[in-house]
C-alpha positions in Angstrom: -59.8 56.9 -40.1 -59.2 56.4 -43.8 -59.7 59.1 -46.5 -63.1 59.4 -48.0 -63.1 58.7 -51.7 -62.3 61.7 -53.8 -64.2 62.8 -56.9 -60.7 63.3 -58.3 -59.4 59.8 -58.9 -55.9 61.1 -59.3 -55.9 62.4 -55.7 -54.0 59.5 -54.0 -53.4 60.0 -50.3 -49.8 60.8 -49.5 -49.9 58.3 -46.6 -52.4 55.6 -45.8 -52.3 52.8 -43.2 -55.0 50.2 -43.0 -55.5 47.5 -40.3 -52.0 47.9 -38.9 -51.0 45.4 -36.2 -47.8 45.3 -34.2 -47.2 43.1 -31.2 -44.2 42.2 -29.1 -43.4 39.1 -26.9 -41.9 40.2 -23.6 -41.3 36.5 -22.6 -44.3 36.2 -20.4 -47.1 37.7 -22.5 -47.9 39.2 -25.9 -48.1 43.0 -25.9 -50.4 44.4 -28.6 -49.0 47.9 -29.3 -50.9 48.6 -32.5 -54.3 46.9 -33.0 -56.1 47.3 -36.3 -55.0 50.9 -36.7 -55.9 53.0 -39.8 -54.8 56.4 -40.8 -55.0 58.6 -43.9 -53.1 61.8 -44.5 -53.5 63.9 -47.6 -50.9 65.9 -49.4 -50.2 69.1 -47.6 -52.0 67.9 -44.4 -50.4 67.9 -41.0 -51.4 65.6 -38.2 -50.3 65.5 -34.5 -50.4 62.1 -32.7 -50.6 62.6 -28.9 -50.8 60.1 -26.1 -49.1 58.8 -22.9 -45.4 57.7 -23.0 -45.1 54.1 -24.0 -48.5 54.0 -25.8 -46.8 53.2 -29.1 -46.4 56.6 -30.9 -42.8 55.9 -31.9 -43.7 52.3 -33.0 -46.4 53.8 -35.2 -44.1 56.2 -36.9 -41.6 53.5 -37.5 -44.3 51.4 -39.2 -45.5 54.4 -41.3 -42.0 55.1 -42.4 -40.9 51.6 -43.3 -38.4 51.3 -40.4 -40.3 48.4 -38.8 -42.5 45.7 -40.3 -46.1 45.2 -39.1 -47.5 41.9 -38.0 -50.6 42.7 -40.1 -52.1 45.5 -42.3 -50.5 47.7 -44.9 -48.9 51.1 -45.3 -49.0 53.0 -48.6 -46.9 56.0 -49.5 -48.2 57.7 -52.6 -50.2 54.6 -53.4 -47.3 52.2 -53.1 -47.5 49.5 -50.5 -44.2 49.7 -48.5 -44.3 46.1 -47.3 -45.0 44.6 -50.7 -41.6 45.9 -51.8 -38.3 44.0 -51.7 -35.8 45.4 -49.0 -33.8 47.2 -51.6 -36.9 48.8 -53.2 -38.2 49.8 -49.8 -34.9 51.5 -48.9 -34.9 53.4 -52.2 -38.5 54.6 -51.7 -37.9 55.5 -48.1 -34.8 57.6 -48.9 -36.7 59.6 -51.5 -40.3 59.8 -50.2 -40.0 59.8 -46.4 -38.2 62.4 -44.3 -37.6 61.7 -40.6 -37.0 64.1 -37.7 -36.2 62.6 -34.3 -35.9 64.0 -30.8 -32.2 63.4 -30.9 -31.1 64.7 -34.2 -28.6 61.9 -35.0 -26.3 64.3 -36.9 -22.9 62.9 -37.9 -20.3 64.7 -35.7 -17.4 64.4 -38.1 -19.3 66.3 -40.8 -20.4 69.9 -41.0 -24.0 71.1 -41.3 -23.9 71.2 -45.0 -22.4 67.8 -45.3 -25.0 66.3 -43.0 -27.8 67.6 -45.2 -26.1 66.4 -48.3 -25.8 62.8 -47.0 -29.3 61.5 -48.0 -29.0 63.2 -51.4 -25.6 61.6 -52.1 -27.0 58.2 -51.0 -29.8 58.8 -53.5 -27.4 59.3 -56.3 -27.5 63.1 -56.7 -24.3 64.7 -58.0 -22.2 66.3 -55.2 -22.4 69.8 -56.7 -26.2 69.7 -56.8 -26.5 68.1 -53.4 -24.3 70.9 -51.9 -26.5 73.6 -53.6 -29.6 72.0 -52.2 -28.1 71.8 -48.7 -27.0 75.4 -48.8 -30.5 76.5 -49.9 -32.1 74.6 -47.0 -29.6 76.0 -44.5 -30.6 79.5 -45.6 -34.3 78.5 -45.3 -33.9 77.4 -41.7 -31.9 80.5 -40.8 -28.5 78.9 -40.6 -26.7 80.3 -43.7 -23.9 81.4 -41.4 -23.5 77.9 -40.0 -22.7 76.0 -43.3 -19.3 74.8 -42.2 -20.0 74.3 -38.5 -20.0 70.8 -37.1 -22.8 69.6 -34.7 -20.6 70.2 -31.7 -20.3 73.8 -32.6 -24.0 74.3 -32.8 -26.6 74.9 -30.1 -29.4 72.3 -29.6 -31.9 74.4 -31.5 -29.5 74.9 -34.4 -28.7 71.1 -34.5 -32.4 70.4 -34.7 -32.9 72.9 -37.5 -30.2 71.1 -39.4 -32.1 67.9 -38.8 -35.2 69.4 -40.1 -33.3 70.6 -43.2 -31.9 67.1 -43.7 -35.3 65.5 -43.5 -36.6 67.8 -46.2 -33.5 67.5 -48.4 -34.9 65.0 -50.9 -38.3 66.8 -51.1 -40.2 63.9 -49.5 -43.9 63.5 -49.9 -44.2 62.4 -46.2 -42.4 63.9 -43.2 -42.5 61.9 -39.9 -41.3 63.6 -36.7 -40.9 61.9 -33.3 -40.9 64.3 -30.4 -38.8 66.7 -32.5 -38.3 69.3 -29.8 -38.6 67.2 -26.7 -35.0 68.1 -25.5 -35.2 71.8 -26.3 -36.1 74.7 -24.0 -39.6 76.2 -24.6 -38.5 79.3 -26.6 -36.2 77.3 -28.9 -38.8 74.6 -29.3 -41.5 77.1 -30.3 -39.2 78.4 -33.1 -38.6 74.8 -34.4 -42.3 74.1 -34.2 -43.2 77.0 -36.5 -40.3 76.2 -38.8 -41.5 72.7 -39.3 -45.1 73.9 -39.9 -44.0 76.7 -42.3 -41.6 74.5 -44.4 -44.2 71.7 -44.5 -46.8 74.1 -45.8 -44.4 75.4 -48.5 -43.4 71.9 -49.6 -46.9 70.4 -49.7 -45.7 67.3 -47.9 -47.9 65.3 -45.6 -46.6 65.5 -42.0 -47.2 63.3 -38.9 -45.7 64.4 -35.6 -45.8 62.3 -32.5 -45.6 64.7 -29.5 -46.6 65.4 -25.9 -46.6 69.2 -26.7 -50.1 70.5 -27.1 -48.8 73.9 -28.3 -47.2 72.1 -31.3 -50.3 69.9 -31.8 -52.4 73.1 -31.9 -50.4 74.3 -34.9 -51.3 71.3 -37.0 -54.5 70.5 -39.0 -55.7 67.6 -37.0 -54.9 66.0 -33.6 -55.3 62.3 -33.0 -54.8 60.5 -29.6 -53.3 57.1 -29.6 -54.6 54.7 -26.9 -55.3 51.0 -26.8 -53.4 50.6 -30.1 -55.7 52.8 -32.2 -56.1 56.5 -33.1 -59.0 58.7 -32.0 -59.7 62.2 -33.3 -59.7 64.8 -30.5 -60.1 68.5 -30.2 -57.6 70.4 -28.1 -59.1 72.9 -25.6 
């Protein structure tokens, strides 16, 4: 499932995995979660990964984003092999080039919405004034301009996830990875976050991979892949 060669040699895929392997030892047997998996996502393309619970969708996202190390194969972001980098180099690339959105938003409760979005920018070395400006712009984009100084405990579940989306996009990443981003939201709220993710991704031109059980969300994206037996298969949703 790799990208075909482009006539434009400069068109490097935003995200490319080749021959990925990941296995775990549960004490009695070896569990092969990812088995020779390949994936290519172009700039501006959105891909849904569906499949049964426990099939390895989260493991795949962690491998694609540099949060877990494969037992074999490679992952390239913008042509750069993540696992050929030293730990510090990998962390630096991940903070700038990859944005994560999780089911549970992982916002910091002691900081307001603006400060939560600023965090990855400050870690990346951006000046505080510019980080705040970027955060405020993103909060306006996700419809939360009146929640700048609200802490997570003062926001609804949907509002918290919108902040998480804004945080993931703060550093203008080339790749956005989302793991069941609306799994704990009611259907109406989830639908709004789905469309927000898709709209903002289209505007930014980032490549996006979303692991989800939600076929309505998958239907908004460019391609849908089913994960089973450790590999990905292209499917068409009815």
